[in-house]
N, C-alpha and C positions, 0 to 999 in steps of 0.2 A: 698734107694737113689742110683743113678748111679754114681755120682761124689761127693766126699766130700773133701774139701780143708780146712785144719785146721792150722792156725798160720804159713802160708807159707812165707818164706823169701828167697831172693836171692840177693847177692851183686856181683858187678863187681869192684873189688878193693875198692876204697872209695865211689863208687856210689851204692846207695841202689836201685836196680831195682824193687824189690818187698818187701814190708814192712809188714810182719806179717798179711797177709790177710786170711780171712776165708769166705767160701760160700759153698752151696750145690746146686746140680742140680738133680732134681727128674726124675725118669723114665718117658719118653714120653714128657718131656718139650723141647721147643726150646727157648734157652736163648741167647740173644745178649750180647756179651762181648765188651764193648766200652771203648775208651780212646784216648787221643791225641797220636801222634807219641812219642815213648819213654816212655809211661806211664807204661809199664810192661805187656801189653797184650800177645805179642808173647812169652815172657819169661815164663809167667804163663802157657800158652798152652803147651809149650815144656816140662815143668816140669810135667804137668798132663800126657802127653804121655810117659814120661820116657826118652825122648831124652836129657834132661838136668837135672842134679842133683840139688836138693834144698839144700840150706845151713842150713835151719831149717824148721820144720813143718812136717806135715803128709798129704799125699794124698791117698785116697782110690777110686778105680774104680771098681764098681760092687762088693764091699766087699773085694777087693784085695788091699793090701797096696803096692803102686807103688815102693817105695824104698827098699822093702823087697822081692817082687816077680815081678821084672821088666818084665820078659818075659811073665808071665801069665797075667799081666795087659794089656800088649800090644795086646794080642790076643783078648781082649774085645773092643779095640779101633780101629776106622778107622780115619786116620789123613791126612788131605789135607793142607800142609804147604803153606804159602804165595808164596814162590818161585815156587811151583809145579814142582819138578825135574822130567823130563821125558827123555827117550832115543829116540831122534828124528829119528834115523835110523831104529827103530823097527816098525813093523806093530802093529796096535791096538791090535788085538787078541794075537799076539806074546808077546807083553808087558804084557798084562793081564795074560797070561799063566805063564810068568816069575814071576809075583807077586804071583800068586796062588801057584806055586811051592815053593816059599819062605815060604808061610804059611802052606805048607804041606796039601793042600786040595786034598782029594781023588777023588771026582767026579768033577774035575776042569772044564771040558767041559761044564757041565750043569750050574755051578756057573758063568762061564764067559758069557755064552749066556744070563743068567738071568740078570746079572748086565748091560750088553750092552743095553738090552731093558729098564731096569729101568731108566738109565740116558739118554736115547734117542740117543744112539750112532750108531744105526743100519745103517743109510744111509752112514756113513763114516767109518764103521768098517773094510772095506777092504783096507784102505789107510795106508801109513806110518804116524806116528805121526807128523813128520815135515811138512807134507802137509796139516795139519788141521788148521782151523782158531783158534783164541785165545779161542773162546767159546767152541769149540769141544775139545781143549786141556784140558780145565778145566773139561770137562765131563770125559775125560780119567783119570785125576787125581782123580776125584770123584769115578769113577768106581774102580780104584785101591784101594781106601780107603774102598770100600764096598764089594770087592770080597770075603772076608773071613766072611761075614755076622756078623760084629761087633754089639755090643749092644749100643756103644757110638760112636758118630761122633764128631770130633774136626776139625772145618773148619776155617782156618785163611785167611781172606779176599778172600772168594771164588769167588766174582764177580769183583775183582780188574782188571781194564783194559778192561772190556767188554763194548760193546755198549748197549744202552737201550733194544733192542730186546733180546740180549744174556742174560742180567741181568734178564729179566722176565722169560726166559727159565730155567736158573739155579735156580731162586727162586721157580718156580713150582716144579722142581726136589726135592729141599730141603724140601718143604712143603709136598710132597708126601711121603717122608721118615719118617716123624714125627710120623706116626701112631704106629710104633713099635721100634723106636730108640730115644735115648736121644741125643740132638744136642746142642753143644756149639759152637757159631761162632762169629767171629769178623768182623766188617765192618766199613768203614768210610762213607758209604752211609746211612744217617739216614732214608730216605724213605724206604730203603730195610729192615731195622730193624723193622720199624713200620708195614710194610706189612707182615712180617713173625712171629715176636716174640710177646708173651704175657708178657714176663718178660725181664728186662734189668739189667745188672750189669755194672756199670761205674767205671773205675779205673783211677786215676790221680796221677802222681808222685809216683807210687808204692803202693798207698792206695786205698781201696774201698771207694768211696764217695757216691755211691747209689746202692741199691739192692732191687728192688721192681717190682710189676706189672707195665706195661707201663702206664696204665690208672691212677694209683695212683701217679706216678711220675709227669705226666702232670697236674694233679689236685692239687698236693701239692706244685708245684713250684710257690709260690706266688710272688717271685721277678720278674718273667717274665710273665706278663699278656698282652693280646693284644686286641685291639679294632679296628674294621673296620667301618669307618663312611664315608658317601657320602653326599655331599652338592649339592644343585641345582645350587648355585652360585659359583663364584670364591672366594676362601678364602685364605688370607695370611697365608702361612705355619708357619710363626713365631708366630702367635697368638696361634697355637696349640703347637708348640715346647716349648713355655714359660709357659705352664700350669703346675701346681704342679703335681708331681708323674710321669710325662712323661719322658721317657728315650731316645726314638728314634722315629722319624716320617719318613715314606717313602710314596711316592705317586705312587702306581702301575698304576694309570691312572688319567686323569684330574678329579678333584673334589673329588677323593677318597683318604682317609688318612688311612694308616696302622700305628697304634699307639702302640708302646711297652711301658708298664708302670708298676708301682708297686702297683697301686690301681685302678682297672678298674671302680669301682662304683663312686669314687671321680672324675675321669676324665670324665665319662659320664655326671655327673652333671655339670661340667664345660662346656662341649660341648653344653648342653641344654641352659645354661646361655649365652654362646656366641651367639647361634642362636637367642635368644630373644633380646639380647642387640644390635646385628648387623643386625637384621631383615633378618636372613638367614633361608632357608628352608632345613631341614635335610631329605634326601631321605631315608636313612637307617642308623641304628645304632645297632651294634651287638658286643657282646663279643666273641672272638675266643678262642678255646681251645689251650693250649700250645702245640707247636710242640716239637718233641723229640730234634730237633736241638737247640731250645731255652733252653730246660732243660739241654742239654749237655754243652752249652756255659756257663750257669750260674754256673755249678758245676766244670768246668775245667779251667776257666779263672779268 
């Protein structure tokens, strides 16, 4: 396995930021690391990369124990922090050469050109970093994390602040890297995680509350089921809200009810009884799979 976290803890005074957590990430996996603000995501990532010391527990990266061989473990890791610190007055190639020199890369010119192509920086590579858009600055940060060809990538909010087109571009870059790298990344954009990841780890208040394949999490989250029903006639929304097992009802459009519930089969039966009793016509009635957002809400609120 590429990342192994065992009984990891970190305190800030009286506050327990990370509480005795354990998980592994295998080679070639893209794993989403999710949690509310202050849940311990960034703290955990900083400890994995060796930028922050753990109070207790053990971290191995590619078989190297981080707290015993910090420098050797860092050689295996490419890290893009949430803040993405860059030197705005440096040119793109100049900055990447600076990073390559820090890593002691011998054939740095070849490595820099390769990583520029990989992250799609070629059209802007002649500019100063300060002249780039937010999306291209993220690409520079990603290129800096990749220039030494690490086996593990740690990405903290890599699409933060980007517009939808830029998000798609960075998503495609991340997906293209997954063939030969292990990727652990955090994001508040649930659709982004659903589009990229097969597996998700959710942390809340310093504790791991879920660690499973995305499909299993959605299937097993029985407290958050959803039904989409459309009536031909106008229906009083209170008739639906007052049904047993119904938690929330929204109307995405006229006559269409999006129903969040805890027992989809029981609610569907009530809807059929309502249609018969009120002489209503149901145009469509279907159970929807749980979104990652609903799973996240149920586990962290």
